[in-house]
Structure formats: C-alpha cells, structure tokens
C-alpha positions as a Markdown table, in Angstrom:
| # | Residue | x | y | z |
|---|---|---|---|---|
| 1 | Met | -6.9 | 29.5 | -93.5 |
| 2 | Gln | -9.9 | 29.3 | -96.1 |
| 3 | Ala | -10.5 | 25.6 | -97.0 |
| 4 | Gly | -11.7 | 25.1 | -100.4 |
| 5 | Pro | -13.5 | 27.3 | -102.9 |
| 6 | Arg | -15.9 | 30.0 | -102.2 |
| 7 | Tyr | -19.3 | 29.7 | -103.4 |
| 8 | Pro | -22.1 | 32.4 | -104.4 |
| 9 | Leu | -24.9 | 31.2 | -101.8 |
| 10 | Ile | -28.4 | 32.8 | -102.3 |
| 11 | Phe | -30.7 | 32.5 | -99.2 |
| 12 | Asn | -33.7 | 33.9 | -97.6 |
| 13 | Pro | -32.5 | 35.5 | -94.2 |
| 14 | Arg | -35.9 | 35.8 | -93.0 |
| 15 | Ala | -36.7 | 31.9 | -92.8 |
| 16 | Arg | -38.6 | 31.4 | -89.6 |
| 17 | Ser | -38.6 | 27.9 | -89.3 |
| 18 | Gln | -36.4 | 25.9 | -86.7 |
| 19 | Arg | -34.5 | 24.3 | -90.1 |
| 20 | Gly | -34.3 | 27.6 | -91.3 |
| 21 | Arg | -32.6 | 29.1 | -88.3 |
| 22 | Arg | -30.2 | 26.1 | -88.0 |
| 23 | Ala | -29.3 | 26.8 | -91.8 |
| 24 | Leu | -28.6 | 30.5 | -91.2 |
| 25 | Ser | -26.6 | 29.6 | -88.0 |
| 26 | Phe | -24.6 | 27.1 | -90.1 |
| 27 | Ile | -23.9 | 29.7 | -93.0 |
| 28 | Met | -22.8 | 32.3 | -90.7 |
| 29 | Asn | -20.4 | 29.8 | -89.0 |
| 30 | His | -19.0 | 28.9 | -92.5 |
| 31 | Ala | -19.2 | 32.2 | -93.8 |
| 32 | Pro | -15.6 | 32.2 | -95.4 |
| 33 | Arg | -16.8 | 29.3 | -97.6 |
| 34 | Phe | -19.4 | 31.4 | -99.2 |
| 35 | Ala | -20.1 | 34.8 | -100.8 |
| 36 | Leu | -23.4 | 35.5 | -99.1 |
| 37 | Tyr | -26.5 | 37.2 | -100.8 |
| 38 | Ala | -29.4 | 37.6 | -99.1 |
| 39 | Thr | -32.8 | 37.8 | -101.0 |
| 40 | Ser | -36.2 | 39.4 | -100.3 |
| 41 | Ser | -38.4 | 37.7 | -102.9 |
| 42 | Ile | -38.3 | 34.7 | -105.3 |
| 43 | Gly | -37.9 | 37.3 | -108.3 |
| 44 | Glu | -34.7 | 38.6 | -106.7 |
| 45 | Ala | -33.3 | 35.1 | -106.2 |
| 46 | Arg | -34.1 | 34.4 | -109.9 |
| 47 | Glu | -32.5 | 37.4 | -111.2 |
| 48 | Leu | -29.2 | 36.9 | -108.6 |
| 49 | Ala | -28.7 | 33.2 | -109.9 |
| 50 | Arg | -29.0 | 34.6 | -113.5 |
| 51 | Lys | -26.5 | 37.4 | -113.2 |
| 52 | Phe | -24.3 | 34.6 | -111.8 |
| 53 | Ala | -24.8 | 32.1 | -114.6 |
| 54 | Asp | -24.4 | 35.0 | -117.1 |
| 55 | Ala | -20.9 | 36.0 | -115.8 |
| 56 | Gly | -19.8 | 32.4 | -116.2 |
| 57 | Glu | -19.7 | 31.4 | -112.4 |
| 58 | Pro | -18.9 | 27.6 | -112.0 |
| 59 | Val | -21.2 | 27.0 | -108.9 |
| 60 | Val | -24.2 | 28.6 | -107.3 |
| 61 | Val | -25.8 | 27.4 | -104.1 |
| 62 | Ala | -29.2 | 27.7 | -102.9 |
| 63 | Ala | -30.1 | 27.3 | -99.7 |
| 64 | Gly | -33.6 | 27.3 | -98.4 |
| 65 | Gly | -36.7 | 25.1 | -99.5 |
| 66 | Asp | -38.5 | 24.2 | -102.8 |
| 67 | Gly | -39.2 | 28.0 | -103.6 |
| 68 | Thr | -35.7 | 29.1 | -103.3 |
| 69 | Leu | -34.4 | 26.2 | -105.0 |
| 70 | Asn | -36.7 | 26.6 | -108.2 |
| 71 | Ala | -36.0 | 30.3 | -108.2 |
| 72 | Val | -32.4 | 29.4 | -108.6 |
| 73 | Val | -32.8 | 26.6 | -111.2 |
| 74 | Cys | -35.2 | 29.3 | -113.1 |
| 75 | Gly | -32.2 | 31.4 | -113.2 |
| 76 | Leu | -29.3 | 28.9 | -113.9 |
| 77 | Ser | -31.7 | 27.4 | -116.8 |
| 78 | Gly | -29.9 | 27.2 | -120.1 |
| 79 | Ser | -26.3 | 27.5 | -118.3 |
| 80 | Pro | -23.6 | 25.3 | -117.7 |
| 81 | Thr | -23.4 | 26.8 | -114.3 |
| 82 | Ala | -23.6 | 23.7 | -111.7 |
| 83 | Leu | -26.6 | 24.1 | -108.9 |
| 84 | Gly | -25.4 | 23.4 | -105.4 |
| 85 | Val | -28.0 | 22.5 | -102.6 |
| 86 | Leu | -28.4 | 23.2 | -99.0 |
| 87 | Pro | -31.8 | 22.1 | -97.9 |
| 88 | Ala | -33.1 | 24.6 | -95.3 |
| 89 | Gly | -36.6 | 24.9 | -95.8 |
| 90 | Thr | -40.0 | 23.4 | -94.9 |
| 91 | Met | -40.0 | 21.2 | -98.0 |
| 92 | Asn | -36.7 | 20.0 | -99.8 |
| 93 | Val | -38.1 | 17.7 | -102.2 |
| 94 | Phe | -35.4 | 17.8 | -105.2 |
| 95 | Ala | -32.6 | 17.7 | -102.3 |
| 96 | Arg | -34.1 | 13.9 | -101.1 |
| 97 | Glu | -34.3 | 13.1 | -104.7 |
| 98 | Leu | -30.6 | 13.7 | -105.2 |
| 99 | Gly | -30.0 | 12.0 | -102.0 |
| 100 | Ile | -29.1 | 14.8 | -99.5 |
| 101 | Ala | -30.8 | 14.7 | -96.3 |
| 102 | Ser | -33.2 | 17.6 | -95.5 |
| 103 | Gly | -31.1 | 19.7 | -92.6 |
| 104 | Asp | -28.0 | 17.6 | -92.9 |
| 105 | Phe | -26.0 | 20.7 | -93.9 |
| 106 | Pro | -22.4 | 19.5 | -93.2 |
| 107 | Gly | -23.2 | 16.7 | -95.6 |
| 108 | Ala | -24.7 | 19.1 | -98.2 |
| 109 | Leu | -21.3 | 21.1 | -98.0 |
| 110 | Ser | -19.5 | 18.0 | -98.6 |
| 111 | Val | -21.5 | 16.6 | -101.6 |
| 112 | Ile | -20.7 | 20.3 | -103.1 |
| 113 | Asp | -17.3 | 20.3 | -102.4 |
| 114 | Gly | -17.1 | 16.8 | -103.8 |
| 115 | Gly | -17.7 | 18.3 | -107.3 |
| 116 | Cys | -19.6 | 15.7 | -108.5 |
| 117 | Val | -21.9 | 17.0 | -111.6 |
| 118 | Arg | -24.8 | 15.1 | -112.5 |
| 119 | Glu | -26.8 | 16.3 | -115.3 |
| 120 | Val | -30.6 | 16.1 | -115.0 |
| 121 | Asp | -33.5 | 16.6 | -117.0 |
| 122 | Leu | -35.3 | 20.2 | -116.9 |
| 123 | Phe | -38.8 | 20.7 | -118.2 |
| 124 | Leu | -40.9 | 23.6 | -118.7 |
| 125 | Ala | -44.6 | 24.0 | -117.9 |
| 126 | Asn | -45.8 | 27.0 | -120.2 |
| 127 | Gly | -42.5 | 28.2 | -120.4 |
| 128 | Ala | -41.7 | 28.0 | -116.7 |
| 129 | Pro | -38.8 | 25.5 | -115.6 |
| 130 | Phe | -39.2 | 22.9 | -113.2 |
| 131 | Val | -36.9 | 20.0 | -112.0 |
| 132 | Gln | -38.8 | 17.9 | -109.8 |
| 133 | Met | -42.7 | 18.2 | -110.4 |
| 134 | Ala | -45.7 | 20.2 | -111.3 |
| 135 | Gly | -49.4 | 19.8 | -110.8 |
| 136 | Leu | -52.7 | 21.2 | -112.1 |
| 137 | Gly | -55.8 | 21.2 | -110.2 |
| 138 | Phe | -56.0 | 19.9 | -106.6 |
| 139 | Asp | -52.6 | 19.9 | -105.3 |
| 140 | Ala | -52.0 | 23.3 | -107.0 |
| 141 | Arg | -55.1 | 24.7 | -105.3 |
| 142 | Val | -53.8 | 23.5 | -101.9 |
| 143 | Ile | -50.7 | 25.3 | -102.4 |
| 144 | Glu | -52.8 | 28.5 | -103.3 |
| 145 | Glu | -54.9 | 28.0 | -100.5 |
| 146 | Thr | -51.5 | 27.9 | -97.9 |
| 147 | Thr | -50.8 | 31.1 | -96.7 |
| 148 | Trp | -47.2 | 31.8 | -96.0 |
| 149 | Glu | -47.8 | 32.7 | -92.5 |
| 150 | Arg | -49.8 | 29.1 | -91.9 |
| 151 | Lys | -46.8 | 27.3 | -93.4 |
| 152 | Lys | -44.0 | 28.7 | -91.2 |
| 153 | Leu | -46.2 | 28.3 | -88.2 |
| 154 | Leu | -47.4 | 24.5 | -89.0 |
| 155 | Gly | -45.0 | 23.5 | -91.5 |
| 156 | Pro | -46.1 | 20.3 | -93.8 |
| 157 | Leu | -49.2 | 20.3 | -91.7 |
| 158 | Ala | -50.5 | 23.4 | -93.3 |
| 159 | Tyr | -51.0 | 21.8 | -96.5 |
| 160 | Leu | -52.9 | 19.1 | -95.1 |
| 161 | Ile | -55.1 | 21.7 | -93.4 |
| 162 | Ser | -55.6 | 23.4 | -96.8 |
| 163 | Ala | -56.5 | 19.9 | -98.4 |
| 164 | Val | -59.4 | 19.4 | -96.2 |
| 165 | Arg | -60.7 | 23.0 | -96.7 |
| 166 | Val | -60.4 | 22.1 | -100.8 |
| 167 | Leu | -61.8 | 18.8 | -100.7 |
| 168 | Gly | -65.3 | 19.8 | -101.2 |
| 169 | Asp | -64.6 | 22.1 | -104.1 |
| 170 | Arg | -66.1 | 20.6 | -107.6 |
| 171 | Pro | -63.0 | 19.6 | -109.7 |
| 172 | Pro | -62.7 | 20.7 | -113.4 |
| 173 | Gln | -62.6 | 18.3 | -116.1 |
| 174 | Met | -59.4 | 18.1 | -117.8 |
| 175 | Arg | -57.9 | 16.5 | -121.1 |
| 176 | Val | -54.1 | 15.3 | -121.1 |
| 177 | Ile | -52.7 | 15.0 | -124.8 |
| 178 | Cys | -49.4 | 13.4 | -125.1 |
| 179 | Glu | -47.1 | 14.1 | -127.8 |
| 180 | Asp | -47.4 | 10.8 | -129.4 |
| 181 | Gly | -51.3 | 11.1 | -129.5 |
| 182 | Arg | -52.5 | 9.2 | -126.3 |
| 183 | Glu | -55.0 | 11.1 | -124.3 |
| 184 | Glu | -56.5 | 10.6 | -121.0 |
| 185 | Thr | -59.1 | 12.5 | -119.1 |
| 186 | Gly | -59.5 | 13.3 | -115.4 |
| 187 | Val | -60.0 | 15.9 | -112.9 |
| 188 | Cys | -56.4 | 16.5 | -111.4 |
| 189 | Val | -52.9 | 15.8 | -113.2 |
| 190 | Leu | -49.6 | 15.7 | -111.5 |
| 191 | Val | -46.3 | 15.6 | -113.3 |
| 192 | Gly | -43.1 | 14.2 | -112.1 |
| 193 | Asn | -39.4 | 14.3 | -113.5 |
| 194 | Gly | -38.4 | 12.8 | -110.3 |
| 195 | Ser | -39.9 | 10.2 | -108.0 |
| 196 | His | -40.7 | 12.1 | -105.1 |
| 197 | Tyr | -43.7 | 14.0 | -104.4 |
| 198 | Gly | -44.2 | 16.1 | -101.1 |
| 199 | Gly | -41.1 | 15.0 | -99.3 |
| 200 | Gln | -40.6 | 11.4 | -98.3 |
| 201 | Phe | -43.2 | 9.9 | -100.8 |
| 202 | Lys | -42.2 | 8.0 | -103.8 |
| 203 | Leu | -45.6 | 9.1 | -106.0 |
| 204 | Phe | -43.7 | 8.7 | -109.3 |
| 205 | Arg | -42.7 | 5.2 | -109.1 |
| 206 | Lys | -40.9 | 4.7 | -112.5 |
| 207 | Ala | -39.6 | 8.0 | -112.6 |
| 208 | Asp | -35.9 | 8.9 | -113.6 |
| 209 | Asn | -34.7 | 12.5 | -113.9 |
| 210 | Ala | -32.2 | 11.5 | -116.6 |
| 211 | Asp | -34.5 | 9.5 | -118.8 |
| 212 | Ser | -35.8 | 12.4 | -120.8 |
| 213 | Leu | -39.4 | 11.3 | -120.0 |
| 214 | Leu | -42.3 | 13.0 | -117.8 |
| 215 | Asp | -44.1 | 10.5 | -115.5 |
| 216 | Val | -47.9 | 11.5 | -115.3 |
| 217 | Leu | -50.6 | 10.8 | -113.1 |
| 218 | Val | -54.0 | 11.3 | -113.9 |
| 219 | Phe | -56.7 | 11.2 | -111.4 |
| 220 | Lys | -59.9 | 10.2 | -112.4 |
| 221 | Glu | -62.1 | 11.4 | -109.2 |
| 222 | Ala | -61.7 | 13.8 | -106.4 |
| 223 | Gly | -63.2 | 14.1 | -102.9 |
| 224 | Tyr | -62.3 | 12.1 | -99.7 |
| 225 | Arg | -62.6 | 8.8 | -101.3 |
| 226 | Ala | -60.1 | 9.5 | -104.0 |
| 227 | Val | -57.9 | 11.0 | -101.7 |
| 228 | Phe | -58.1 | 8.1 | -98.9 |
| 229 | Glu | -57.1 | 5.6 | -101.7 |
| 230 | Ser | -54.4 | 7.6 | -103.0 |
| 231 | Leu | -53.0 | 8.0 | -99.2 |
| 232 | Arg | -53.3 | 4.3 | -98.7 |
| 233 | Gly | -51.5 | 3.6 | -102.0 |
| 234 | Leu | -48.8 | 6.1 | -100.8 |
| 235 | Ala | -48.3 | 4.1 | -97.5 |
| 236 | Arg | -47.8 | 1.1 | -99.8 |
| 237 | Gly | -45.1 | 2.3 | -101.6 |
| 238 | Gly | -46.7 | 4.3 | -104.6 |
| 239 | Val | -50.4 | 5.5 | -106.0 |
| 240 | Asp | -52.6 | 2.3 | -106.0 |
| 241 | Leu | -53.6 | 2.1 | -109.7 |
| 242 | Ser | -55.7 | -1.2 | -109.2 |
| 243 | Glu | -58.8 | 0.7 | -108.3 |
| 244 | Gly | -59.0 | 2.5 | -111.9 |
| 245 | Met | -58.8 | 5.7 | -110.1 |
| 246 | Val | -55.2 | 6.9 | -111.3 |
| 247 | Thr | -54.1 | 6.4 | -114.7 |
| 248 | Tyr | -50.2 | 6.3 | -114.8 |
| 249 | Ile | -48.2 | 7.3 | -118.1 |
| 250 | Gln | -45.0 | 8.4 | -119.1 |
| 251 | Ala | -44.2 | 11.0 | -122.1 |
| 252 | Lys | -41.4 | 13.1 | -123.7 |
| 253 | Ala | -44.2 | 15.9 | -123.9 |
| 254 | Leu | -47.8 | 16.7 | -123.3 |
| 255 | Gln | -50.6 | 19.2 | -123.0 |
| 256 | Val | -53.4 | 19.7 | -120.3 |
| 257 | Glu | -56.8 | 21.4 | -121.5 |
| 258 | Cys | -59.0 | 22.2 | -118.6 |
| 259 | Glu | -62.8 | 23.2 | -118.6 |
| 260 | Arg | -62.0 | 26.5 | -116.8 |
| 261 | Glu | -58.9 | 28.2 | -115.3 |
| 262 | Val | -57.5 | 26.3 | -112.7 |
| 263 | Pro | -54.2 | 26.9 | -110.7 |
| 264 | Leu | -50.9 | 25.5 | -111.9 |
| 265 | Glu | -47.8 | 24.9 | -109.5 |
| 266 | Ala | -44.2 | 24.0 | -110.5 |
| 267 | Asp | -41.6 | 22.6 | -107.7 |
| 268 | Gly | -44.2 | 23.8 | -105.1 |
| 269 | Glu | -44.5 | 27.5 | -106.5 |
| 270 | Leu | -47.7 | 28.5 | -107.8 |
| 271 | Leu | -47.6 | 30.0 | -111.4 |
| 272 | Gly | -51.2 | 31.2 | -111.8 |
| 273 | Arg | -54.4 | 30.2 | -113.0 |
| 274 | Val | -54.6 | 28.4 | -116.6 |
| 275 | Lys | -56.9 | 26.8 | -119.1 |
| 276 | Arg | -54.1 | 25.1 | -121.2 |
| 277 | Val | -50.7 | 23.8 | -120.1 |
| 278 | Glu | -47.4 | 22.8 | -122.3 |
| 279 | Phe | -45.2 | 20.7 | -120.6 |
| 280 | Val | -42.1 | 20.3 | -122.9 |
| 281 | Pro | -38.2 | 19.5 | -122.6 |
| 282 | Ala | -36.0 | 22.4 | -121.9 |
| 283 | Ala | -33.3 | 23.2 | -124.2 |
| 284 | Gln | -30.6 | 21.9 | -121.9 |
| 285 | Asn | -30.2 | 20.0 | -119.1 |
| 286 | Leu | -29.4 | 21.1 | -115.5 |
| 287 | Arg | -26.2 | 20.6 | -114.1 |
| 288 | Val | -26.3 | 19.8 | -110.3 |
| 289 | Leu | -23.5 | 19.0 | -107.5 |
| 290 | Ala | -24.8 | 15.6 | -106.3 |
| 291 | Pro | -23.6 | 12.5 | -104.4 |
| 292 | Glu | -21.1 | 10.6 | -106.5 |
| 293 | Met | -22.4 | 8.3 | -108.9 |
| 294 | Pro | -20.7 | 6.2 | -111.4 |
| 295 | Gln | -22.1 | 8.2 | -114.4 |
| 296 | Ala | -21.5 | 11.4 | -112.6 |
| 297 | Thr | -18.6 | 13.7 | -113.7 |
| 298 | Arg | -16.2 | 15.5 | -111.4 |
| 299 | Phe | -16.3 | 19.0 | -111.1 |
| 300 | Gly | -13.1 | 19.7 | -110.9 |
| 301 | Asp | -12.3 | 18.1 | -114.2 |
| 302 | Ser | -15.2 | 20.0 | -115.8 |
| 303 | Val | -14.1 | 23.6 | -115.6 |
| 304 | Leu | -12.4 | 23.9 | -118.9 |
| 305 | Ala | -15.5 | 22.1 | -120.3 |
| 306 | Ile | -18.0 | 24.7 | -118.6 |
| 307 | Lys | -15.8 | 27.5 | -120.2 |
| 308 | Asn | -16.1 | 25.9 | -123.5 |
| 309 | Trp | -19.7 | 25.5 | -123.3 |
| 310 | Thr | -19.9 | 29.3 | -122.2 |
| 311 | Lys | -18.1 | 30.3 | -125.5 |
| 312 | Val | -20.4 | 28.3 | -127.5 |
| 313 | Leu | -23.3 | 29.7 | -126.0 |
| 314 | Gln | -22.2 | 33.4 | -126.4 |
| 315 | Ala | -20.9 | 32.4 | -130.1 |
| 316 | Asn | -24.6 | 31.3 | -131.0 |
| 317 | Glu | -26.2 | 34.6 | -129.3 |
| 318 | Ser | -24.0 | 36.7 | -131.6 |
C-alpha cells in the first residue's frame, strides 16, 4: 500500500556524480511516492514547474543541485505551490540553509512528508528569481569559466581551479546604489538572501531569508591577497571586514552599475553579461517545505488556504 501523498518530482536523469547516482537510486526505490518527470535542460525544468503551479499542484519536489532547484523556483515564482527539496547535486546551498543535509534523501523526504511550510523571501536580479544568493563579477566569472564536464569530474574543486585562472583578470569598477541612497564602490558584489555561500560557508553573517532584506558584500580589491584574506575570514566564520577590503551592507533593494559588461549569476546559474543590475523583492514570497520551526505552518492545514490563494490570483488576472 502506498504511504503518504504522491509528489511531482523534477530531476535530471543524466546526473553523473556519486551523489546524483545515489539520488536516482533512492528515487527509483521510492517511485510510488513520486510522479517522476525527467528533464533534459534547465528551461524544461522551469516550464514543468510552471505548468504544475498553474494547475494548482500543492507541492513540487526539485531533486538535484542548485541549478535544478533554481529552475523549479523560477517556475513556482508567484504561485502558492510549495517547493520540496531533495538535495542531490554537486552544490545544495539552499538545502543547507533550510537545515536539510546534502545527500540525506530519507531525511529530505521526511521533511517533505512533515508538511511544514515556511515562507522565505524571493528576490529578482534583472527580473530573474533567486532564493539564496547572486553574484556580479569575480564569482560569476568563475562559474562562467567552469565547464559542465570539469564540474562533473571534480565536483566543488572545479570552481577552485577556475578561480585560480580568473584571478589574473583586471576587475571592473562597480557602483552599488541602495534604495535609500547609500552608495559603495568596488570590483565584485555578492548579494545574499540566505547566510550560506558555496555550501558550508556562512558568508552573510546577518542574513535572514525572512527579513525582507538583502545582505550585500562589496569587495574593494581583487587578486590573490583579496582572495586569501576572504578565505581567512571564512575560516573564522565570515568575511573579515577589519582590513577594509570588504564592505557589508543590508538593503531592501539596490542596483549595481559596472564600467563594462560583466557576468551575472543567480543561485549558481549564469544569467549572462550585463552592465547594470537591479535587485528587487519579488511580488510574493516562496513557500518551502522545511524542517519544523515554531513560526512555520503545517502543509496539511494550509491546503484550503492554497486553493483560496489560487482563486484570488486567477481573479486578479481576469
């Protein structure tokens, strides 16, 4: 007999990492719990998620790394459909932010079955939704430089190799303008909704993904010294601001202007090259199935609310 509800699950069947293979084995061993939808591209995953949201599906599960998760988040953006997370990829930063251990598939399914819904802030980078972080300049350049083949072969080490290659590039000057008029200048900008960056590092010390604020790191320098100092700060629990090499600010919204086109990434996915970026809050928060917290609501108790919300959205469109 099937235990519990059956969830639509979006996954990449071509995952080659050891964790990806274990995830696929877990999914197949629990196939009665899922309606499986294999995707061949990020765009297909996004469209599938949007299709489920438009149909009023209460829950959609993303099985994969940050790329798959971001695609599903984009598809669910603006809907009451709750996101379930099965962390199966090379990087699973948002899962860690929620308190779901990477590779703990039984634990992740228990969280989904637990039905505890948390609302988290959702922001847009030039209209593209992101739930964890975005980067402009150095870190996006590293992602741009890291090939899919190298990432599958080396895992997180692939990014370090790319970083060494990129360090010699001349960085562009950037101007950060907050919604309240504050301004900063630098050569690289990282924007956090959650506290984690790159996996286990709590780069954004003050971040809370339910406070309606973005946490922004503006790096004043580039090169080996700046990277070394940043890594030293990370080892101490966060970027060391005492050297005057990094400015930490919080803002409800901001824009960044660059002297030349630079790469932009959101949740680890490259969005292209830009000269100007606007970071603004999305119209609605994202609903996520997460480990239970006092302020979270039970999914089972909120099904009627989801249906009512769907009716309101449909009425507003008509």
